[in-house]
C-alpha positions in Angstrom: 20.5 -26.8 -23.9 24.0 -25.3 -23.7 25.8 -23.8 -26.7 28.7 -21.3 -26.7 28.2 -20.5 -23.1 24.4 -19.8 -23.5 21.4 -21.8 -22.3 17.8 -21.4 -23.2 15.0 -23.0 -21.2 11.3 -22.9 -21.0 9.1 -23.3 -17.9 6.2 -25.6 -18.6 2.8 -24.2 -19.4 1.2 -26.2 -16.6 3.1 -24.3 -14.0 0.2 -22.2 -12.6 -1.9 -23.4 -9.8 -5.3 -25.0 -10.4 -6.9 -24.3 -7.0 -9.9 -22.0 -7.3 -9.8 -22.3 -11.2 -12.8 -23.0 -13.3 -12.3 -25.7 -16.0 -13.0 -24.7 -19.6 -16.3 -26.7 -19.6 -17.2 -25.3 -16.1 -16.6 -21.7 -17.3 -18.7 -22.3 -20.5 -21.6 -23.6 -18.4 -21.3 -20.7 -15.9 -21.2 -18.2 -18.7 -24.2 -19.7 -20.5 -26.3 -19.7 -17.4 -25.2 -16.3 -16.3 -25.9 -14.7 -19.7 -29.3 -16.4 -20.0 -30.4 -15.4 -16.5 -29.2 -11.8 -16.8 -30.5 -11.2 -20.3 -34.0 -12.3 -19.2 -33.8 -10.1 -16.2 -32.7 -7.1 -18.2 -35.8 -7.3 -20.4 -38.0 -7.7 -17.4 -36.5 -5.0 -15.3 -36.4 -2.4 -18.1 -40.0 -3.1 -19.0 -41.0 -2.7 -15.3 -39.0 0.5 -15.1 -40.9 2.0 -18.0 -44.2 0.9 -16.6 -43.4 2.2 -13.1 -41.5 5.3 -14.4 -38.6 4.3 -12.2 -35.2 5.7 -13.2 -33.6 3.5 -10.6 -35.0 0.4 -12.3 -34.1 1.5 -15.8 -30.6 2.6 -14.7 -30.0 -0.8 -13.1 -31.4 -2.5 -16.2 -28.9 -0.6 -18.3 -26.2 -1.6 -16.0 -27.2 -5.2 -16.1 -27.4 -5.0 -19.9 -23.7 -3.8 -19.8 -23.0 -6.8 -17.6 -24.5 -9.2 -20.2 -22.2 -7.6 -22.8 -19.4 -7.9 -20.4 -20.1 -11.6 -19.7 -20.2 -12.2 -23.5 -16.9 -10.4 -23.9 -15.3 -12.4 -21.1 -16.7 -15.6 -22.5 -15.6 -14.9 -26.1 -12.1 -13.9 -24.8 -11.7 -17.1 -22.8 -12.7 -19.1 -25.9 -10.1 -17.3 -28.0 -7.5 -17.8 -25.3 -8.0 -21.5 -25.6 -7.2 -21.5 -29.3 -3.9 -23.1 -30.1 -0.9 -21.0 -31.4 -0.5 -20.6 -35.1 2.2 -19.4 -37.5 0.8 -15.9 -37.3 -0.1 -15.8 -33.6 2.7 -17.8 -32.1 1.5 -17.0 -28.6 -2.0 -17.9 -29.4 -4.8 -15.4 -28.6 -4.4 -15.3 -24.8 -4.2 -11.5 -24.6 -7.8 -11.4 -25.7 -8.8 -11.8 -22.0 -6.9 -8.6 -21.2 -8.6 -6.5 -23.8 -12.0 -8.0 -22.8 -11.4 -7.0 -19.2 -10.4 -3.5 -20.3 -13.4 -3.1 -22.7 -15.7 -4.3 -20.0 -14.4 -1.8 -17.5 -14.7 1.1 -20.0 -18.2 0.1 -20.9 -19.3 0.2 -17.3 -17.6 3.5 -16.5 -19.3 5.0 -19.6 -22.7 3.7 -18.3 -22.0 5.4 -15.0 -21.8 8.8 -16.8 -25.1 8.2 -18.4 -26.8 7.2 -15.1 -25.5 10.3 -13.3 -26.6 12.6 -16.1 -30.2 11.2 -16.0 -30.3 11.2 -12.2 -29.4 14.9 -12.1 -32.1 15.6 -14.7 -34.6 13.6 -12.7 -33.7 15.6 -9.5 -34.8 18.8 -11.2 -37.9 17.2 -12.8 -39.1 14.4 -10.4 -41.6 11.9 -11.5 -43.9 9.6 -9.5 -42.5 6.1 -8.9 -44.5 2.9 -8.3 -42.8 1.6 -5.1 -44.2 -1.9 -5.0 -43.0 -2.6 -8.6 -39.5 -1.3 -7.7 -39.3 -3.5 -4.7 -40.6 -6.7 -6.4 -38.3 -6.4 -9.5 -35.2 -5.4 -7.6 -35.8 -8.3 -5.1 -35.7 -10.7 -8.1 -32.5 -9.0 -9.2 -30.9 -9.7 -5.8 -31.6 -13.4 -6.3 -30.4 -13.6 -9.9 -27.3 -11.5 -9.4 -26.3 -13.5 -6.3 -26.7 -16.8 -8.1 -24.8 -15.6 -11.1 -21.9 -14.3 -8.9 -21.7 -17.7 -7.2 -21.1 -19.3 -10.6 -17.8 -17.4 -11.0 -16.7 -17.7 -7.4 -14.1 -20.4 -8.1 -12.5 -18.5 -10.9 -11.2 -15.5 -8.9 -7.5 -16.1 -9.8 -8.3 -15.0 -13.4 -8.9 -11.2 -13.6 -11.3 -11.6 -16.5 -13.5 -14.1 -14.5 -13.0 -12.2 -11.3 -14.3 -9.1 -13.0 -17.5 -11.0 -13.9 -17.8 -12.2 -10.3 -17.3 -8.8 -8.7 -19.8 -7.1 -11.0 -22.4 -9.7 -10.3 -21.8 -9.4 -6.5 -22.0 -5.6 -6.8 -25.2 -5.9 -8.7 -26.7 -8.0 -6.0 -25.8 -5.2 -3.5 -27.2 -2.5 -5.8 -30.5 -4.3 -6.2 -30.7 -4.6 -2.5 -30.3 -0.9 -2.3 -33.1 -0.4 -4.9 -35.4 -2.5 -2.6 -34.5 -0.3 0.3 -35.3 2.8 -1.9 -38.7 1.3 -2.9 -39.6 0.8 0.7 -38.6 4.3 1.5 -40.7 5.7 -1.3 -43.7 3.8 -0.1 -43.2 5.0 3.5 -42.5 8.7 2.7 -43.8 9.5 -0.8 -40.6 11.3 -1.5 -39.8 10.8 -5.3 -36.3 12.3 -5.1 -35.2 9.1 -3.3 -35.2 7.4 -6.8 -32.6 9.6 -8.5 -30.5 9.6 -5.3 -30.5 5.8 -5.4 -29.5 6.0 -9.1 -26.5 8.1 -8.1 -25.6 5.6 -5.4 -25.9 2.9 -8.1 -23.4 4.7 -10.3 -21.0 5.2 -7.3 -21.1 1.5 -6.5 -20.4 0.6 -10.1 -17.4 3.0 -10.3 -16.0 1.7 -7.1 -16.3 -1.9 -8.2 -15.0 -1.2 -11.7 -12.1 1.1 -11.1 -9.8 -1.6 -9.7 -10.5 -3.8 -12.7 -9.9 -0.9 -15.1 -6.5 -0.1 -13.5 -5.5 -3.8 -13.5 -6.5 -4.2 -17.2 -4.5 -1.1 -18.1 -1.5 -2.5 -16.3 -1.8 -5.8 -18.1 -2.3 -4.1 -21.5 0.9 -2.2 -20.9 2.9 -5.3 -19.8 3.2 -4.2 -16.2 4.3 -6.8 -13.6 1.2 -8.6 -12.5 -0.1 -7.6 -9.1 1.1 -9.7 -6.2 4.4 -10.5 -7.9 7.6 -8.7 -6.8 10.3 -8.8 -9.6 13.0 -8.0 -7.0 11.9 -11.2 -5.1 12.0 -13.2 -8.3 15.4 -11.9 -9.1 16.8 -12.7 -5.6 15.3 -16.2 -5.7 17.0 -16.9 -9.1 20.3 -15.4 -7.9 20.1 -17.7 -4.9 20.2 -20.9 -7.1 23.6 -22.6 -6.6 25.9 -21.7 -9.4 24.2 -18.4 -10.4 26.6 -15.4 -10.2 24.3 -12.8 -11.6 20.7 -12.1 -12.8 20.0 -9.5 -15.4 17.5 -8.5 -18.2 14.6 -9.8 -16.0 11.1 -9.2 -17.4 7.8 -10.3 -15.9 4.4 -9.6 -17.5 0.9 -11.0 -17.9 0.5 -13.1 -21.0 -3.3 -13.1 -20.2 -5.4 -12.3 -17.3 -4.5 -15.7 -15.7 -1.0 -16.5 -17.0 2.3 -14.9 -16.2 5.5 -15.0 -18.4 9.1 -14.3 -17.6 12.4 -13.9 -19.4 15.8 -13.6 -17.7 19.5 -13.9 -18.2 21.4 -15.9 -15.6 25.2 -15.8 -15.5 26.6 -19.3 -14.6 30.4 -19.3 -14.9 30.6 -23.1 -14.6 29.3 -24.5 -17.9 28.9 -27.9 -16.4 26.3 -26.5 -14.0 24.1 -25.1 -16.7 21.8 -28.1 -17.0 21.1 -28.2 -13.2 20.6 -24.4 -13.0 18.2 -24.4 -15.9 16.1 -27.2 -14.3 16.1 -25.4 -10.9 15.2 -22.0 -12.4 12.2 -23.5 -14.3 10.9 -25.3 -11.3 11.3 -22.2 -9.1 9.3 -20.1 -11.6 6.5 -22.6 -11.9 6.2 -23.7 -8.3 7.0 -20.7 -6.2 5.9 -17.8 -8.4 3.2 -19.6 -10.6 4.8 -18.4 -13.8 3.3 -20.4 -16.7 6.0 -19.6 -19.3 9.6 -18.9 -18.3 12.4 -18.4 -20.8 15.8 -18.5 -19.2 19.0 -17.7 -21.0 22.2 -19.0 -19.4 25.6 -17.3 -19.9 29.1 -18.1 -18.9 31.4 -15.2 -17.9 32.6 -14.5 -21.4 29.2 -14.4 -22.9 27.9 -12.3 -20.0 30.6 -9.7 -20.6 29.5 -9.4 -24.2 25.7 -9.5 -23.5 24.1 -6.2 -24.7 21.4 -6.5 -22.1 23.8 -6.7 -19.2 24.2 -3.6 -17.0 27.5 -1.9 -17.4 28.3 -1.8 -13.6 28.1 -5.6 -13.0 30.6 -8.5 -13.2 
């Protein structure tokens, strides 16, 4: 591990926690059931919307269709992430989950623009809406979306799976709003309630998607994952007995569920390198849930010559 004053260590891949994490088989089952249920509901809801001339139902069906595509993206990305590394892709295909989350968020935000455009048009040219059909179909949506959301509840640590859960939970709330709109139309006969509900649908989708969009952008740009403070990581590494300095620290998301780290630790006593390397790897895995840590150890001479070392230290 130690050569010419340098050490190089790797934190184990099993360092992240497994509480509230879906197994690969469990995720595949959840995705299969979720895609099947929602695809069937999309067809039913869109057909009912056409028959009832309900923009709220058709808009929600379009949103649910986007969610089916999103579930397929998340499912495919998780399958790719489980593929072993190769000579060409030495990290494997883990980052596919990041791009799937980003694509899913962009798809939903685009759908919101379409919904808002149609809702404004319908405000100026209102059409009659069959309230009982709206209520019946949307009530089915509440049940299906709630059941689908529960399938992904245990996977909330993974941003990709968490996005699927949040979208399904939001859909359940939106369908409940459509039920309320149908009841209001029956009671009042006011057809403008339908496009207003469509606008509310779009607002709920934007609110639920914006956080995922920002997180996916951060991950795509190798930002420090949320909930992890690099200053805290640096201080914890510096507190390991024998460590005189920490520099060139980098923390980023290897996927939506795994974090990677690289750092240089200055350890003047070469005899302490082995112990420091073991302690640093354990610290990264157990305290900060970093799945892959690469630690380079340097003695004083090597640290002075290190091109990544700040000029004002040591």
